[in-house]
N, C-alpha and C positions, 0 to 999 in steps of 0.2 A: 408305436405307442405302448404296446404290450411290454416291450423290452424295458422301457423307462419305468413302468409300473413295477416290474420285477426287481429292477435295481433299487427302486425306492423302498420295496419291502425288505430287501437284503440290508439296506442301510438302517432301516428302522429296527430290524432284528438285531443287528450288531450293537446299536445303541441300547436296546432292551437287555441284551445279554450282559453288556458292560454294567448297566444299571443294576441288574440283579446280583452280579458278582460283588460289586462294591456295597450293595445294600446288605448282603449277607455278612460281609466283614464288618460293616457299620453296626449291625445288630449285635455282633459278637464282641465288639470292642469293649463295651462296658463291663463284660464278665471276664475278659481275658487280660491279664497284666502283661507288660512288656517282657517280664521275666518268663512268663508262660509262653509267649510267642517266640522268644528267642530271635533267631534270624528272621522268622516270618514277620516280626514287628517292623524290622528294617525294610523288608521287602514291601510290606503294606505301605509304609511311609513313602518309599520310592515310587511305587505304582501310583499312589494317590497324587504325589507331587508332580510326576512326569507324565501322567496320562494325557493324551491329546484332547480329551473332552474337557469342557469347562465344568468344574465340579465345585459345589459349595455345600458346606454343612452349616445349618442355620438353627439357632435357638427358636423353637416354635412360638413360645409365649412373647418374647421381646422382638423377634425378627432380627436379632444381632447375628452377624456372620461369625461363626466360631472357627471354621477352617476354610481355606481357599487354596486350590492348587495353582501351579505355574500358569496353566492355560487360562485360568480365570483372571489372574493378574494381567496377563498379556491382553486378554479380550477387553476387560474394563479399563485398562490403561492406568490403574493405580498400583503402587508397590504392594506386594503381598501383605506386608506388615500393616499397611494402612487399610487395605481391604478387609483384613481380619479385624473385626471390631466395628466396622461400619454397619449401619442398619439397612436392611433390604429396601426400606421406603426411600432411601437416598438414591437407589438405583432405578426403581420403577415408579415412584411417586404415589403408590397406593398404600392406604393404611392397612394395618394387620387385619382388621375386621373385613375390609374389602377383599383382601387376598383369601381369607378363610372362606368367604362367600363364593369366590370364584372356584376355589378347590372343591367346595361342596357341590356346586353346579356341575363341575367336571366329573365328580364321583357319581352323581345321579345319571349322567350320560354315559357312564362306563369308561370314562377316560382317566388316565393317570397324569395327563399333561395339561399344562396351561400355556397359553400364548399371550405374552405381554411385551410391551415396549420397554427397553432398558436405556438408561442415560449413561453414556460413557464419560470418562474423565475429560476428554477433549470437547465435550458439549454435544457430540453427535448422538443420534438415537438409532438403535437397532431393534428389530423385532425378533424375539427368541421364543423357543418352545421349552418349557420346563417339564422334565420328567421327575416326579417327586415321590418321596415316600417318607413316612415319619415313624419315629420310635423313641420312646422314653423322653419326650419333650424336645426332640430335635427333628429337623426336616432335612432330608438328603436330596439335593438338586443336581440333576445332570442337564446342562443347558446347551441347546442347539440353536445356532444363529440361522434363522429362516428368512432373513430380510431379502436376500437375493432370490430365494425360492419363491417368495410371494410376488416379488417384482417380475420374476420370470413367468409365473402363472398369469399375471395380468397381461404381460406382453403376448403370451401364447393365446389368450382369449382374443386379444385384438387381432392377432395374426389369423386365427381361425375365422373371425368375422370377415376379414379381407378375402380369405380363401373361398368362403361361402359366396361372396359377391362375384368372385371370378367364376365359380361354378355356374352361378345363375346366368352370367353373361355367355359362357361357353355351352350352356345346356348339357352339362355333364355332372356326374356325381361319383364319389369314390366310396368304397367300402373296405373294411379291414376285419379279417377273421383271425382271432387268436385261438389256436388249436387247444392249447393246454387248459384254457378256461372256457372253451366252447362259447366264446363271446364275440358277437358281431357288432362292429361300430359302423354307423352310417353317417355320411356327411349331410349337410342341409340339402345339397343338390340331389343326393341319392334319395333322401326322404321325400323330396318333392316328386321325383320320378315314380317311385314305387308306392307312395302314399302310406308308408308305414309310420306309426307314431314315433315320437322322439324317445330317446332312451336306448339302453343296450338291448340287443336281441341275441338269441341263440340261433345257431344255424338251422335247427329244427323249426324254429318259429318262421323262418323265411321259406323253408322248404314246404311248409304247410300252405303257403300262398301260391306255390307253383302248381300249374295244372298237372294232373296226374300223368297225361301222356308225355309231358316234357320232364318229369321228375327224374326219370332214370338217366336221361341224357345229361342233366345238370350234375347229378351226384357222381356219375362215372367220370365226367370231365374234371370235376374237383378232385376225385380220388387219383386220377391219372396225373394231374398236376402235382399233387402232394407226394405221391409215391414214386412216380417215374419222371417227374420234371417235364412232362409233355405240355405243349402250349395249350393255354386255356383261352379259347376265343369262340364263344358259343352264343346262340340265340335261343331264347325260350319264352314261354308265355307264363304270365302270372296274373293273379287277381289282385288289383289295386285295393288296398285296405280302406282307403279314404272314401271311395265312391262305388266300389264293387266292379269297376270296369276292368275288362281283360286287356292287358297291354302286352306288346312284344318288346322284350328287352335284349339288347346286345351287350354282352359283358366280356371284358378282357381282363386277365389277372396274371399276377406273378407270385411265386412262392419263395419266401426267405426261410430256408431251412435252419439257419443258425438261430433265428429268433422264433421260429415256429409260427410265422405270421403269413397269411395270404393277403395281398393287397390288389384290389381290382377296381374297375370302373363300370358304371351303368350308363346306358344310353337308350332312350325310348325311340324304337324304330317302327312303331306301329303303323305310322302313316306310310313309310316306305314299303312295308310288307303289303299293306292294303293296296297300294298302287300296283305292286307286282301281281297280286291275286286278281285285281280288276283286269289287268292285261291278259292274264291266262283265260279268264272267262270270255274276253273278247275274241281270243284266238279260237276258243271252242265253238262260239256261235258262227264263225266264218270258216269252219274247217272244210266246207264243200267248195269254197272258192280258192283254188290252189294258188292263183297269182296273189290274191289278197293275203292268203296264209303265208306265202313266202315273204311278202312285203312285211307282214306283221311279225314274222319270225325275225326278219332282219332288224325291224324296229325294236323288237324285244331284246335282241343281242346288243343293239346300240344302247338302249336304255339300261340294260344290265351292266354294260361296260362303263357307262357314265356313272351309274349308281356305285359300282365298285370303286371308280376313281374318286367319286365324292366321299365314299365311306373311308377310303384310305387317306384322302385329304383331311377328312374330319378327324380321323384317328391321329394323323400327323399334327393337326392343329391342337387336338386334345393333349398330345404329348408335349407340344410346344407350350401350351397353356400351363401344363403341369410344371414344366421346367421353369417357365417364367414365375409361376407361383412359388416354386421352391426357391428360386433366386430371391424373390421378394421376401419370403420368410427368412432366408439366411441373412439378408440385409437387415431385416427388422430385428433379428435375434443377435446380430453380430455386435459384440461389445466394443464400443468406440469411445475414445476420450475426447474427440473433437469433431467438428464438421469436416475438416480436411480428411481425417481418417475415414469418416463415413463415405465421403465422395470417392476417395481412392478405392475403397472396397466395392462400392456400387459400380464404379467404372469397370473394374476387373470382372465383376459378375456380368455386366453388359457385353463385354468383349467375349466372354465364355459363352453366354447365351446365344449370341449371333454368330459364333464361330469366326470372329474377326481376329485380325492380327494386332491392330492398333486402335486406340480410342483416346478421346479427350473430353473434358468438360470445361466450358467457359461460363463464367457468370457474366451477365449482360446488364448494363445500367442504361435504360432508355433515355433518361434525362441528359446524360453525357454522351450517349451513343458510343460507349466504350465496352470492349470485351476485356475481361480479366481472367488470365489463365488460372485455373484452380486445381485441375488434376490431369495428368498424362498417364497412360498405361505404362506399366513397367517395360514392356518390349519397345515401345516408342522412345522412352528415355534412354534405353541402352543403345539404340541404333542412331539416335539423333546426334549429329556432330556439328550442328550450327554453333558458331563461335559466340555470336552476340544474341543470346536468347532474350526475346521481349516478354514482359509480363502483362503489358497493357497494349491493346490495339484499338485504334479508332475505326469506326465503321467505314468511313470513306476510304481508308487505306487497306481494306481487306479485299481479297479476291473472291473467288467463287464460293469460298466457305462462308462469306458474309451474306450470301444470297438468302440464307435461312432467315435472316432478320429483315432484309429488304423485301423479300416476297412473303414473309410471315407464314411460311409453310415448310414442310419437310422437303429435302432435296436428295434425290438418288441419282448417282452417275455410275453405271456398271461398266463403262468403258472409259476410264479416266485418262487413258493415254492418248485418246483422240483429241485433236485441237478443239478449244472452246473459247469463245470471245471474252469470257469473263476471267479466264486464267491470267494471273499476273506473274507467273513463275514462282520458283521456290529458291530460298537462299541455299548456297552450297552446304551439303551435309544433311539436308532434310530427308526424312524417311521416304522411300519410294511408295507411291500410291497407285493401285490398279482399279480398285472399286471403292466407292465412297458413299456414305450415308450420313446426313446431318439432320437433326430433329430439333425444332424449337420447343421449349417448355414454357408454358404460359402460367402466370398468376393473375387471374382476372383477364384483362385485356393487355397486360404488360408481359413482354418476353423477359424472362429472368435468367434462363439458362440456354445454352446451345450445346448439344451433345453430338459428337462426331465419332464415326466408326469407319474403319477402312480395311480393305483387303480380305473380305470374306471369299471363300473358295467358290461358292455359287453366287448368283446374283442376289442383291438385296431386293426385297419385295415389300408388299403392303403389310405382311405379317410382322416383319422386322420393325417397320415404322410403328405399327400399333403396339407391339410389345415394349419397345424402348420408350415410347410416349407414356404408356401406362406405368411402366416401371419407374421412370424418372419423375413422373408426376407424384408418385408415392414418395420417392426419395426427396423431392423438393418439400413435400409436406413434412417429412422428418427433419429436413434442414430448418424449416421455419419453426417447427416445434422445438428443436434443439436451441435455436436462437431465442425463442420465447422462454425456454427453461433457463438459459443462461442469463437472460435479461431479468427474469423473475427472481432467480437466485441472487443476482447482483443487487437488485432492488431490495430484496429481503435482507441481504448482508448490510446494505447501506442503512436501512432502517434500524437494524439491530445495532450496528456500530454507532449510529446517531444516538440511539437510546442509551447505549453504554457510555458513550463519550460526552453526552450533554452534561453540562455542569449543574443543571437543575434537577431536583427530585421530581419524579413523575409517578403518579398513582392513578390507575384506571379502575372504575367500578362498573358493575352492571346496573340495570335500572332499579334494582332493589337496594342499591347502596352498599353492596358487598364487593370487597376488593378482588379484582381479577388479574391485576398486573401491578408490579412495583419494581422500579429500577434500583440499581445499586446505590445511587445517591440518596434516594428516598429511604432505603433500608438503613443507611448510615445515620441520616438525620432523625428518623423516628425511633431507631433502636430495635425495630422489628425485622426479622429475616423474612425472605420471600416465602419460605415454607410456613412460617408462623402466621404471616399476614393474609395469605390467600384464603378467600372464603369468609373472612371475618367482616363484620360491619365496619364501615369506615370510621365511625366515631370511637370504636375501641382502640384503633391504632393512632389516630390523628387527634391529639389533645392540644387545643390552642386557647391561650388566655390573653387578656388585655394586659400589657406590660405595666400599666400604672394602677388600674383598679383591681387586677388579679381576678376579674370576673371571666367566666367561660364565654368564649366567642361563639357566634352562630355557626352551625355546620354548613360549610360552603357547598358540599355535595347535595345535601338535602334541599338547599335553596335553589340550586340549578334544576334538580328534579321537579321541584314545585313550579318554578317560573319558566323553565326552558330557556333561560338567558345566561350569558356568561357573567360571572361575578368575580370580584377581586376582594382580597382581605383589606381591612382598614389598617391604617398606620398603627405602630406600636403593638403589633401582634407577636406573641411569643409562642413557640412550639415547645412543648414539654415532651422530651423523648422518654422511652421506656425506662431508662436508667435514672431519670430525673434531671438530666441536663437540659438547660433552656437555651434556645437560640431565637434571635429576632429573625422573622421570615417575612417574605412577600410572596403572594401567590395569586393565581387566577384559576378558575374552574370553568370548563366549557362543556356543553352537552355533546354527546355522540349521537348523530342522527342516522337512522338506517335508511334503506332505499324507499321506504314508505313515508318518510318524513317524520317518523316518531322517534322519541328519545329512547335509545338503547342502552345508555349508560352515561358516565361522566368521566372526563379526564382532568386531573388536577396537576398543575405544574407549580412548584414552589421552590424557593431558594433561600439559603442562609444569607441574610443581609447584615449580619453582625459585623463582618469585616468591611463590608461596603459602607456601613455607617461610620465605622472607625476611620476609613479612608476619607470619607466625606469631611469628617472633623479635621483630618490632616490637611485636606485640600483647603478648607476654610482657613486653617492656620497658615498654610503656604501662600494663600492669597493676600495675607497681610504682612508676611515676614520674608526676609531675604533668605533663600535656601542655604547660602554659604555661611553667613555670619550669624543668622538667626535673630538679627535685630529687625525692626520694621522695614518694609520695602518702600520704594518711592511712591507707589500707588496709595498705600495707607497714609504716608506722610502728606501727600497733596490733599487727601481728604481731610486729615486732621488740621492742616493749615487753613483750609477753607472754613472749617468749623470754628477755628480760633479767631479768624479774621473778623472780629466784631468790635465795635467801638467800646463796649463795656469791658473788653479784655485787655485794653491797652494799658501800659506798653507791653509788648512781647518782642522777643529777639530770635534771630537765626544765627547759627554758627556753622559755617561751611568748612570742612576739614578734608584736605587731600594728601594722600601718602606720597612722599618724595622718593623717587627712584624705584617704583614697583616694576616698571618695565625692565630695568636692569636686572632685578632679581629673577623675573620670569625668564629672561634671556639666558641667565647664568645658571640658575638652579632648577628651572622648570616651573610650571604653573602650580604644581602641588606646594612648593615652597612659598610661592606668592600667596596662595590661598591661606596657608597657615599664618602668614603675616597679617593678612586682612582679618582673620578670625581673632587673633590676639589683639590687634589694634581696636577692633570693635569692643572686645571685653574690657580693655583698659579705659576706653572712653565712657562706656556704660557705667563702670565702677566710680567714675569721677565726675559725673554730672548730677544735677539735682533730681530728687525722686519724681517730680512732676514733669520732667523733661521727656520729650519724645525723640529717640535716636533712630535714624534710618540710614540705609545705604542708598546714596544718591546715584552713583554710577560705578564704573569699574573700580577705581581706587579712591572714591570720594564718599564721605559721610556727611550728614547734616543733622543739626540739633535744633529742636523747636522748644523754646523756653517761654512758657506763659508767665505773665506778670513779672517780667524781668527787664531791668533798665540796662542801658548801654554799659554802665560801669560794672554791673553784676555779670553781664555777658563777657566782658573782657577778663574779669577775674576767673570765670569758669574756663575760658580759653587758656589762660596761663596755667591753671591747675592741670588741665588735660595735657598740655605740652610738656610740663615738668614730669608728670607721671610717665609719659611715653619715652622721655629721654632716659629713664632708668631701665627700660625694657629692651630686649633684643630677642631675635630668633636665629639660632645657629650663628651667632656672632654678628648678625646683621642688625644694625640699630633701627628702632622704630621711630621714624622722624616724619612729622606731618606739618603742613602749612595750614594755618587757620585764618579765617576771615569772618567777621561778625557784622551784623547790622540790626538796629533796633527800630521798630515802628512805634512812633509816638503820636502821629496824626492819622486820622481816618482816611485822608485823601490818597495815601500811598497804596499802590496795588501790590499784591503778593508777587507778581512777576518782577516788579521793580525791586522789591526786597531781595528776591533770589539773585537777581543780576548783580546787585550791589555787593551782597555777601560773597558771591563768586569772584567778582573783580578784586575785592580785598584779599581773598584767599590766594589768587594767582599773583598778586603783587607781593605777598609775603613769600610765596614760592620762588619768585624771581630773585628776591633779596638773598635767600638762604640756599638756593639751588646749587650754586657752584661748590660751596663748602660741603653740602650734603653729598653731592656726587663724588667728590674727592674722598669723603669718608667711606662711601659705598665701594669705591675702587679698593681702598685699603682693606675693607671688610672682605671683599671678594678674594684678594690675594691671601689674606689670613686664612680664609676658608680653604683655599687651595693648598696652602702649606700644611694645614691640619690633615687634609686627606692624604697628602704625600710629602712627608718632611724632606725627602731628597729634592723636591721640586724647588724649594727656596734656594738651596745652594746652587742648583743647576741654573736658575734664572740669574743669580748674581754672577756666576762664572761666565755665562753667555754675554751678560752686559759688559764685563771686563774684557772678554775676548773681542767683542764687537768694537769697543773703543780702541783696543790695541790694533785691530785690523784697519780701522778707520784712519788711524795715525799713519799706518804703513802705506795706505793709499793716498795720503796727503790731503785728507778732507779738512774742511774748515772747522774751527772750534765749535761753532753752533751745531754743525752736523754730527760732530763726535758726541756732543751732549745729547743730541737726539737719539743716537745709537744706544746710549746708555739706557734711556727710557724704553726704547723698543726692546732691548735685551731683557729688561726687568719684566715687561708686560707681555712678551711674545706668546707665553703659554697660559695667559689668564683665562682663555676659553675652556681649559681643561677642568675648571671648577664645575662645569655642567656634567662631567663624566663620572660615572659611578666609581666608588673606591675600589671595588673588586675587579673592575676592568683595568684601572690604572696600575694596580699592584698584582695583576695576574701573572703567575710564574710561567705558564705554558703559552702555546700559540693562541692567538686571538681567533675567534670565529669570524666569518664574513660580516655578520651583523655587528659584532664588537668592533671590528676594524672600521666599519662605516661610522660608528659612534666616535671613534678616535679622530677620524678625518673631519669631523664637524667643528673641532675646537678653533681653527682659524676664523671661521665665520662667526662663532659665538663671541670670540674675543673682539672681532671687528664691531659687532652690534653693541657690545658693552662699552667699548672705548669711544665709539662715535657719538655716544650720548653725553660725553663729558666735554665741557668747553675747553678749547685749545688742544684737544687730542684727536681731532678728526683726521689729521694727516698721519699721526702715529697709527691710528686704526687701520688705515690703508696699507701701511707697511706690515702690520701684524697679519692682515688678511692674506698677503702674498708670500709669507716666509716659507711656505711648503711648495711653492711653484718650482718647476725644474727648468734648467737651461734648454733642454730638448723639447719642452712643451708637454711633458707627460705628468706634470705635477697636479696639485689640487689646491684650491677648489675651482679655479677658473681656467686652468690649462694654458696659462700664459707662457710665452716662449721668448728666450733671448733677452734683448733689451726692453721687451714689453714689461718685464719684471722690474719694479723699482730697485735702484742700486742698494738702498738700505735693506730691502728684503733679501737681496742676493748675499749681502754681507752676513746678515743674521743667519741665513741658511747654512753657511760654512761654519760659523761659530757654533751653532746649535748642533750640527752633525758631529763636529770634532769633540765637543764636550760629552755628547751622548755616547761616543765610542770609547772614551777613556774612563767613563764613569760606570759604576756597578748599577745594573738594572735587574729586577727579579727574573726577567725572561732571558737574560744573557750575561756572560762574563765580560768584564772590562778588557779593553785592548791596551797594549803599550802605546806610548806616544808615537813611536816609530811606525807601528802597524797602522795606527790611525792616519798618519801622514800619507802612508802608501794607499790607503783606501780613498783618501781625498784626491790623490793624483789619478787613481783609476777612474773616478767618477767625474773628473774634470772634462768638460765638453758635453756631458750627458746630464748629470744632476746639477753640477755647479758651473759657474762661469770660470773658464780656464785662467784668466788673468787674476781674478781674486784668489783662486787656489794657489797660484804661483807666488803672489805677494804674501799670502798667509804662511806658506811653507818657508819662504826665504826669511820672513820676519821671525818665525818660530825658531829656525835653525840659528839665526844670528843671536837671538835671545839666549838660546842654550849655550852657544859658544862663548858669549860674553859673561855668562853667569859665573864660571870659575874665577875669572879675573876679578870680578866684583867682590868675591869672597876674600 
């Protein structure tokens, strides 16, 4: 303990010398220019910037930081440029007046330092010691972080308390004599034995209590120990200060010459000596009886031998207790990051304390009857060669080591090699065991840990059990504390994270209505920072008005403090922020009740509902309007229809309108294109209907008009105007065509359901009449759209049509089938209208995703053509034109003659034209090379017979061409 004090003084002296050196330079700087200093100015700047101590130069009046060195920037976590210019209040939270008061108090106590908490950039808090000096309006700070020192002092106090308890249990005390300071320190146990008061003593103080006849023996023994290193093991008498009783003390001590410290123990042996003296008097009274004397002498020898053994045993136990205490202190002081590290360290200390070779710690869960491996000693891990190591063991599957739980008591086996009925053997590679000790650790009546030790050189005994039990009970307390600390830290973090992340503003006040807490949202909404708001009355920060009357609203905090009940704000409350900005808010305030049931403060939770009310208006709008076309929705229309269906409103009419071919547009161009068509259709209808009409979207591609006070003739006229206006419009070359059906109610007896059904029937009848023509127009529009995307596609489709007819003739097909091939060739790539232009015209290789998009075009073409009357069969041929003869084509993987003949013909014609034509991603081939490619792929991609007919027909055509010329 003396060495640590000396080291502490050396450290304090070094800080003081550094402080004085810097302070002298600091005083001189105002009078010395950089030119005067020369190189010394640079040296000063380097020393100041690079010095290991945290140093700040602060303007005394404002508290603003003028200079900060690198160590200060590293400590606080701010860039140096940002730190220079900050106010000290931002680092410690105290006002300048409060700091001046603390400095005045320190000066009155003769101190130049201050101890304050500092808030770092990452939000953490450290306790530091300020060494300060001021001159010419500036304060020079050297800052020392003492957070860990304070924590260590607290831990040391706790450790000393545990040591005192151990001394009380062992009936022993220790003393420490620091020669250089003539200072004697006594433990609680030593003070109880000798009865001296608390506090430090000098050696002379203690010698004054020693009886005069024993004083020489004691002083000579101490001198011989210090000067000659001779053993110090003496017994002397002293007068106990507390009650004046004379006691006999046995003391053993050692001298640490390097530290100049003597460390020893006290033990009260008064009763033992009294027994010995009583025996001596008994021998004297019976000296005339020789036989009795001899017997008594023999008994005295035996008693003396027993006393010596007991004393040695007591000394041994004392040493063991000291070792155990030292182990416990080391464990308590050992810095650990986790419970695992704590248990690993505690286990190694236990192995060392008992002089064992191996050890383990298992956690035990009584509800599951399961052991969980938590720590193995290093030596055991090195020698263990078990291949399949378990981490969890069930009690019923454990052998002799599970008896510690089954019997609920410690178990010692000092001859482990002998047979035992509870042994169940060991897996190959297990460490060999000769002696074994296992101890249960209880928490209340529950076993929570099992500690095992093995292979001590001597037998395990009750002292080992007692020491390990006491040691591990303390370790379990540390484990529980660590768990509690982690849980408390996690809970605190969760609460802080919740407060930071909650979307509402939160303000807490004390019972006087002054603000004691405010979160970030509340700061943003009120315009007050946390530093500005803390300590102010709530009404200064929170200004609320009635949105309509502009009158000041009642203070919710004051109302809660008066009534003790939770209150909420009335509707239309506006919060006026510090900058004048107004927001609509909703809030509630609730009392904070302490343990006595009294109001300790109020917490107010409020939020900005401006956006919420805007969204509510938007929701109200969407509840009546169709989200896509923005006309009224079906729900609103049905409500309006019921409202209008009164006898005094007759006649009124309904017009049902359905778009023709929307599904073809969606299949070909995607739903985005279909949505744009619906939006434009709605706009055109809305622009061409009477002002008092109600237009609504009835279903996916259907609209409905409600016309009040409208006759059938007027409804027909409106239908014609709408149809005519739509015929003039298109979207990306796609015509806007709808079918219309109207119905007029003239008599009260007709229901709205009958009206709707009749209008719908007439609309579908009109759709039936004009659908074929419309769909043919749609096909033409789709092909035109495809040709606009890729102008080469028009020529390609026409050439494939011609080649397919040519090949059909070569195969001897009927005229009808050849005409059919003409159409298939023209429409075989119609599905490409759904593919993006950048993919169709991409010059480089396609990505896997782009290739999948290309492979969709047969299916899209099939879905489009199948919706057109008389084209269902052609749609099937288009679907299969990319199937392969070997079955590896797409989209269905058809094989051989499963593929329709027309599709096989189109496949050859399509491939041939693609090879001889230019494409952005490849060069064109000659006709000869294209023919060779067809031959190579015959039997795999193409039907061999069709390829042969195509090649023969093409060659005959080429040979006949010159003659024709």
